[in-house]
N, CA, C and O atoms as a GROMACS GRO file, in nm:
protein
  328
    1MET      N    1  13.832   3.725  -7.072
    1MET     CA    2  13.844   3.581  -7.067
    1MET      C    3  13.712   3.523  -7.016
    1MET      O    4  13.662   3.565  -6.912
    2THR      N    5  13.659   3.427  -7.088
    2THR     CA    6  13.539   3.358  -7.043
    2THR      C    7  13.574   3.211  -7.017
    2THR      O    8  13.656   3.152  -7.087
    3ILE      N    9  13.510   3.156  -6.917
    3ILE     CA   10  13.536   3.019  -6.874
    3ILE      C   11  13.402   2.949  -6.859
    3ILE      O   12  13.306   3.009  -6.812
    4GLN      N   13  13.396   2.825  -6.897
    4GLN     CA   14  13.274   2.748  -6.876
    4GLN      C   15  13.300   2.640  -6.771
    4GLN      O   16  13.403   2.573  -6.773
    5ARG      N   17  13.205   2.626  -6.681
    5ARG     CA   18  13.214   2.525  -6.576
    5ARG      C   19  13.076   2.469  -6.546
    5ARG      O   20  12.974   2.535  -6.569
    6LYS      N   21  13.073   2.347  -6.495
    6LYS     CA   22  12.949   2.284  -6.452
    6LYS      C   23  12.927   2.318  -6.304
    6LYS      O   24  13.020   2.310  -6.224
    7VAL      N   25  12.806   2.355  -6.270
    7VAL     CA   26  12.770   2.391  -6.133
    7VAL      C   27  12.747   2.265  -6.051
    7VAL      O   28  12.673   2.175  -6.091
    8LYS      N   29  12.813   2.260  -5.934
    8LYS     CA   30  12.788   2.151  -5.840
    8LYS      C   31  12.668   2.182  -5.752
    8LYS      O   32  12.578   2.100  -5.734
    9ARG      N   33  12.667   2.306  -5.695
    9ARG     CA   34  12.559   2.343  -5.603
    9ARG      C   35  12.566   2.493  -5.575
    9ARG      O   36  12.666   2.559  -5.602
   10ALA      N   37  12.456   2.544  -5.518
   10ALA     CA   38  12.455   2.680  -5.467
   10ALA      C   39  12.502   2.676  -5.322
   10ALA      O   40  12.453   2.595  -5.244
   11VAL      N   41  12.595   2.760  -5.287
   11VAL     CA   42  12.642   2.770  -5.149
   11VAL      C   43  12.544   2.857  -5.070
   11VAL      O   44  12.510   2.827  -4.956
   12ASP      N   45  12.501   2.965  -5.133
   12ASP     CA   46  12.399   3.053  -5.078
   12ASP      C   47  12.333   3.124  -5.195
   12ASP      O   48  12.340   3.074  -5.307
   13GLY      N   49  12.270   3.236  -5.173
   13GLY     CA   50  12.197   3.302  -5.280
   13GLY      C   51  12.279   3.377  -5.381
   13GLY      O   52  12.224   3.423  -5.482
   14ASP      N   53  12.410   3.392  -5.358
   14ASP     CA   54  12.494   3.462  -5.456
   14ASP      C   55  12.630   3.395  -5.479
   14ASP      O   56  12.719   3.456  -5.538
   15THR      N   57  12.645   3.271  -5.434
   15THR     CA   58  12.771   3.198  -5.450
   15THR      C   59  12.744   3.057  -5.500
   15THR      O   60  12.659   2.986  -5.446
   16LEU      N   61  12.819   3.018  -5.603
   16LEU     CA   62  12.808   2.884  -5.661
   16LEU      C   63  12.937   2.807  -5.639
   16LEU      O   64  13.045   2.866  -5.633
   17GLU      N   65  12.925   2.676  -5.627
   17GLU     CA   66  13.042   2.588  -5.627
   17GLU      C   67  13.044   2.519  -5.762
   17GLU      O   68  12.944   2.462  -5.806
   18VAL      N   69  13.160   2.525  -5.830
   18VAL     CA   70  13.176   2.459  -5.960
   18VAL      C   71  13.267   2.339  -5.945
   18VAL      O   72  13.342   2.328  -5.847
   19GLY      N   73  13.262   2.248  -6.042
   19GLY     CA   74  13.335   2.123  -6.033
   19GLY      C   75  13.485   2.134  -6.054
   19GLY      O   76  13.561   2.056  -5.996
   20THR      N   77  13.529   2.228  -6.135
   20THR     CA   78  13.671   2.244  -6.166
   20THR      C   79  13.716   2.383  -6.124
   20THR      O   80  13.651   2.482  -6.155
   21LYS      N   81  13.828   2.389  -6.054
   21LYS     CA   82  13.876   2.516  -5.998
   21LYS      C   83  13.906   2.621  -6.105
   21LYS      O   84  13.945   2.591  -6.217
   22ILE      N   85  13.885   2.746  -6.063
   22ILE     CA   86  13.924   2.864  -6.139
   22ILE      C   87  14.008   2.948  -6.046
   22ILE      O   88  13.965   2.982  -5.936
   23GLN      N   89  14.128   2.981  -6.088
   23GLN     CA   90  14.220   3.061  -6.007
   23GLN      C   91  14.234   3.004  -5.866
   23GLN      O   92  14.240   3.079  -5.768
   24GLY      N   93  14.239   2.872  -5.857
   24GLY     CA   94  14.266   2.806  -5.730
   24GLY      C   95  14.147   2.783  -5.639
   24GLY      O   96  14.165   2.738  -5.526
   25THR      N   97  14.026   2.813  -5.685
   25THR     CA   98  13.908   2.793  -5.600
   25THR      C   99  13.791   2.738  -5.681
   25THR      O  100  13.782   2.759  -5.803
   26ASN      N  101  13.701   2.670  -5.613
   26ASN     CA  102  13.580   2.617  -5.677
   26ASN      C  103  13.459   2.708  -5.654
   26ASN      O  104  13.349   2.677  -5.699
   27TYR      N  105  13.479   2.820  -5.585
   27TYR     CA  106  13.367   2.906  -5.545
   27TYR      C  107  13.361   3.033  -5.628
   27TYR      O  108  13.460   3.105  -5.644
   28ILE      N  109  13.241   3.060  -5.681
   28ILE     CA  110  13.218   3.176  -5.766
   28ILE      C  111  13.113   3.265  -5.701
   28ILE      O  112  12.999   3.222  -5.680
   29ARG      N  113  13.150   3.386  -5.670
   29ARG     CA  114  13.058   3.487  -5.615
   29ARG      C  115  13.006   3.568  -5.733
   29ARG      O  116  13.086   3.624  -5.808
   30ILE      N  117  12.876   3.575  -5.751
   30ILE     CA  118  12.819   3.647  -5.864
   30ILE      C  119  12.832   3.797  -5.838
   30ILE      O  120  12.782   3.849  -5.738
   31ALA      N  121  12.900   3.865  -5.931
   31ALA     CA  122  12.926   4.009  -5.918
   31ALA      C  123  12.796   4.088  -5.917
   31ALA      O  124  12.701   4.056  -5.988
   32ASN      N  125  12.793   4.192  -5.836
   32ASN     CA  126  12.681   4.286  -5.828
   32ASN      C  127  12.549   4.222  -5.787
   32ASN      O  128  12.442   4.272  -5.819
   33MET      N  129  12.558   4.111  -5.716
   33MET     CA  130  12.437   4.047  -5.664
   33MET      C  131  12.443   4.055  -5.512
   33MET      O  132  12.546   4.025  -5.452
   34ASP      N  133  12.333   4.095  -5.452
   34ASP     CA  134  12.328   4.106  -5.306
   34ASP      C  135  12.211   4.023  -5.258
   34ASP      O  136  12.098   4.071  -5.253
   35ALA      N  137  12.238   3.899  -5.222
   35ALA     CA  138  12.135   3.807  -5.174
   35ALA      C  139  12.131   3.809  -5.021
   35ALA      O  140  12.231   3.842  -4.957
   36PRO      N  141  12.017   3.773  -4.962
   36PRO     CA  142  12.007   3.767  -4.816
   36PRO      C  143  12.106   3.666  -4.758
   36PRO      O  144  12.131   3.561  -4.818
   37GLU      N  145  12.160   3.697  -4.643
   37GLU     CA  146  12.252   3.607  -4.574
   37GLU      C  147  12.172   3.505  -4.494
   37GLU      O  148  12.054   3.524  -4.466
   38ARG      N  149  12.239   3.396  -4.457
   38ARG     CA  150  12.175   3.292  -4.375
   38ARG      C  151  12.112   3.356  -4.252
   38ARG      O  152  12.174   3.439  -4.185
   39GLY      N  153  11.989   3.318  -4.224
   39GLY     CA  154  11.916   3.374  -4.110
   39GLY      C  155  11.832   3.494  -4.147
   39GLY      O  156  11.745   3.534  -4.068
   40GLU      N  157  11.854   3.552  -4.263
   40GLU     CA  158  11.774   3.665  -4.307
   40GLU      C  159  11.655   3.618  -4.392
   40GLU      O  160  11.661   3.513  -4.456
   41ARG      N  161  11.550   3.697  -4.390
   41ARG     CA  162  11.431   3.665  -4.468
   41ARG      C  163  11.468   3.658  -4.617
   41ARG      O  164  11.537   3.746  -4.669
   42GLY      N  165  11.422   3.555  -4.684
   42GLY     CA  166  11.447   3.538  -4.827
   42GLY      C  167  11.569   3.454  -4.860
   42GLY      O  168  11.593   3.423  -4.977
   43TYR      N  169  11.648   3.416  -4.758
   43TYR     CA  170  11.770   3.338  -4.782
   43TYR      C  171  11.740   3.207  -4.854
   43TYR      O  172  11.800   3.177  -4.957
   44SER      N  173  11.646   3.129  -4.801
   44SER     CA  174  11.616   2.997  -4.860
   44SER      C  175  11.566   3.010  -5.003
   44SER      O  176  11.604   2.931  -5.089
   45SER      N  177  11.483   3.106  -5.028
   45SER     CA  178  11.429   3.128  -5.162
   45SER      C  179  11.541   3.163  -5.261
   45SER      O  180  11.546   3.109  -5.372
   46ALA      N  181  11.631   3.253  -5.220
   46ALA     CA  182  11.741   3.293  -5.306
   46ALA      C  183  11.835   3.175  -5.334
   46ALA      O  184  11.878   3.155  -5.448
   47LYS      N  185  11.865   3.098  -5.231
   47LYS     CA  186  11.953   2.983  -5.248
   47LYS      C  187  11.888   2.878  -5.338
   47LYS      O  188  11.954   2.822  -5.427
   48ASN      N  189  11.760   2.850  -5.316
   48ASN     CA  190  11.691   2.750  -5.398
   48ASN      C  191  11.685   2.791  -5.544
   48ASN      O  192  11.699   2.708  -5.633
   49LYS      N  193  11.663   2.919  -5.569
   49LYS     CA  194  11.660   2.969  -5.707
   49LYS      C  195  11.794   2.945  -5.775
   49LYS      O  196  11.799   2.896  -5.888
   50LEU      N  197  11.902   2.979  -5.706
   50LEU     CA  198  12.036   2.960  -5.763
   50LEU      C  199  12.070   2.812  -5.774
   50LEU      O  200  12.141   2.771  -5.865
   51ASN      N  201  12.020   2.732  -5.681
   51ASN     CA  202  12.048   2.588  -5.681
   51ASN      C  203  11.985   2.518  -5.801
   51ASN      O  204  12.022   2.405  -5.834
   52SER      N  205  11.890   2.584  -5.867
   52SER     CA  206  11.830   2.526  -5.987
   52SER      C  207  11.933   2.512  -6.100
   52SER      O  208  11.907   2.443  -6.199
   53LEU      N  209  12.049   2.576  -6.085
   53LEU     CA  210  12.156   2.565  -6.184
   53LEU      C  211  12.245   2.442  -6.162
   53LEU      O  212  12.334   2.416  -6.242
   54SER      N  213  12.223   2.368  -6.055
   54SER     CA  214  12.305   2.249  -6.027
   54SER      C  215  12.303   2.155  -6.147
   54SER      O  216  12.197   2.122  -6.200
   55GLY      N  217  12.422   2.114  -6.188
   55GLY     CA  218  12.436   2.023  -6.301
   55GLY      C  219  12.442   2.093  -6.436
   55GLY      O  220  12.472   2.030  -6.537
   56GLU      N  221  12.414   2.223  -6.438
   56GLU     CA  222  12.415   2.299  -6.563
   56GLU      C  223  12.552   2.362  -6.587
   56GLU      O  224  12.630   2.381  -6.494
   57THR      N  225  12.580   2.392  -6.713
   57THR     CA  226  12.705   2.459  -6.749
   57THR      C  227  12.680   2.608  -6.759
   57THR      O  228  12.586   2.652  -6.826
   58ILE      N  229  12.764   2.686  -6.692
   58ILE     CA  230  12.754   2.831  -6.691
   58ILE      C  231  12.878   2.891  -6.755
   58ILE      O  232  12.981   2.826  -6.767
   59THR      N  233  12.866   3.015  -6.796
   59THR     CA  234  12.978   3.091  -6.850
   59THR      C  235  13.018   3.194  -6.745
   59THR      O  236  12.934   3.268  -6.694
   60ILE      N  237  13.147   3.199  -6.715
   60ILE     CA  238  13.200   3.283  -6.608
   60ILE      C  239  13.298   3.383  -6.666
   60ILE      O  240  13.387   3.346  -6.744
   61VAL      N  241  13.282   3.510  -6.629
   61VAL     CA  242  13.376   3.615  -6.668
   61VAL      C  243  13.434   3.673  -6.540
   61VAL      O  244  13.372   3.760  -6.478
   62PRO      N  245  13.553   3.626  -6.498
   62PRO     CA  246  13.612   3.673  -6.372
   62PRO      C  247  13.636   3.823  -6.370
   62PRO      O  248  13.680   3.882  -6.469
   63LYS      N  249  13.607   3.885  -6.254
   63LYS     CA  250  13.627   4.028  -6.234
   63LYS      C  251  13.726   4.056  -6.121
   63LYS      O  252  13.785   4.164  -6.116
   64GLY      N  253  13.746   3.958  -6.031
   64GLY     CA  254  13.835   3.978  -5.917
   64GLY      C  255  13.821   3.862  -5.819
   64GLY      O  256  13.773   3.755  -5.854
   65ARG      N  257  13.865   3.886  -5.696
   65ARG     CA  258  13.857   3.785  -5.591
   65ARG      C  259  13.812   3.849  -5.461
   65ARG      O  260  13.836   3.967  -5.436
   66SER      N  261  13.744   3.768  -5.378
   66SER     CA  262  13.701   3.814  -5.248
   66SER      C  263  13.674   3.692  -5.160
   66SER      O  264  13.600   3.602  -5.201
   67TYR      N  265  13.733   3.689  -5.042
   67TYR     CA  266  13.710   3.580  -4.946
   67TYR      C  267  13.727   3.442  -5.009
   67TYR      O  268  13.640   3.356  -4.995
   68ASN      N  269  13.837   3.420  -5.078
   68ASN     CA  270  13.870   3.292  -5.141
   68ASN      C  271  13.766   3.248  -5.246
   68ASN      O  272  13.746   3.129  -5.269
   69ARG      N  273  13.702   3.346  -5.307
   69ARG     CA  274  13.608   3.319  -5.416
   69ARG      C  275  13.647   3.405  -5.535
   69ARG      O  276  13.702   3.514  -5.518
   70VAL      N  277  13.617   3.357  -5.654
   70VAL     CA  278  13.629   3.439  -5.774
   70VAL      C  279  13.500   3.519  -5.785
   70VAL      O  280  13.391   3.462  -5.781
   71VAL      N  281  13.512   3.650  -5.799
   71VAL     CA  282  13.395   3.735  -5.822
   71VAL      C  283  13.382   3.748  -5.973
   71VAL      O  284  13.478   3.784  -6.042
   72ALA      N  285  13.263   3.716  -6.026
   72ALA     CA  286  13.249   3.710  -6.171
   72ALA      C  287  13.108   3.742  -6.218
   72ALA      O  288  13.011   3.727  -6.144
   73ASP      N  289  13.101   3.787  -6.343
   73ASP     CA  290  12.972   3.790  -6.411
   73ASP      C  291  12.945   3.646  -6.451
   73ASP      O  292  13.036   3.575  -6.494
   74VAL      N  293  12.821   3.603  -6.436
   74VAL     CA  294  12.784   3.464  -6.466
   74VAL      C  295  12.666   3.466  -6.562
   74VAL      O  296  12.570   3.540  -6.543
   75ARG      N  297  12.676   3.383  -6.666
   75ARG     CA  298  12.569   3.372  -6.765
   75ARG      C  299  12.525   3.227  -6.777
   75ARG      O  300  12.605   3.134  -6.766
   76TYR      N  301  12.395   3.211  -6.800
   76TYR     CA  302  12.339   3.080  -6.825
   76TYR      C  303  12.243   3.093  -6.944
   76TYR      O  304  12.154   3.178  -6.943
   77ASN      N  305  12.262   3.010  -7.044
   77ASN     CA  306  12.182   3.017  -7.167
   77ASN      C  307  12.183   3.159  -7.226
   77ASN      O  308  12.081   3.207  -7.276
   78GLY      N  309  12.299   3.226  -7.219
   78GLY     CA  310  12.314   3.358  -7.276
   78GLY      C  311  12.262   3.472  -7.193
   78GLY      O  312  12.278   3.588  -7.230
   79LYS      N  313  12.198   3.442  -7.079
   79LYS     CA  314  12.142   3.547  -6.994
   79LYS      C  315  12.227   3.567  -6.869
   79LYS      O  316  12.269   3.470  -6.807
   80LYS      N  317  12.250   3.691  -6.834
   80LYS     CA  318  12.327   3.724  -6.715
   80LYS      C  319  12.245   3.692  -6.590
   80LYS      O  320  12.128   3.729  -6.581
   81ILE      N  321  12.306   3.624  -6.495
   81ILE     CA  322  12.239   3.592  -6.369
   81ILE      C  323  12.252   3.713  -6.278
   81ILE      O  324  12.361   3.767  -6.260
   82ARG      N  325  12.140   3.755  -6.221
   82ARG     CA  326  12.139   3.873  -6.134
   82ARG      C  327  12.070   3.841  -6.005
   82ARG      O  328  12.058   3.928  -5.918
   0.00000   0.00000   0.00000
C-alpha cells in the first residue's frame, strides 16, 4: 500500500510531520535511517535537509509503528529518502 501526503515539517533528521493522519498519527519515521539526535553533532544539518521537503508531496510505504509514529519507506520525486 502506498500513500501520498503533503509534508508539514521535519520533526528531526528522520521524522516528518504530514498534514493528514496515517494509521492515527501525523508522524512518519523514515525506515532504516539513523539521524543524529538533538544535542548530537550533525542534528541541525540533518533536520534542515529533511525540512527542505516542507510543503512537498511524498509517497509513503508503511512498514510498521514505533513510538506513535508510522515507520515507512519514503519517496520524493521517485527517489527513496535515506
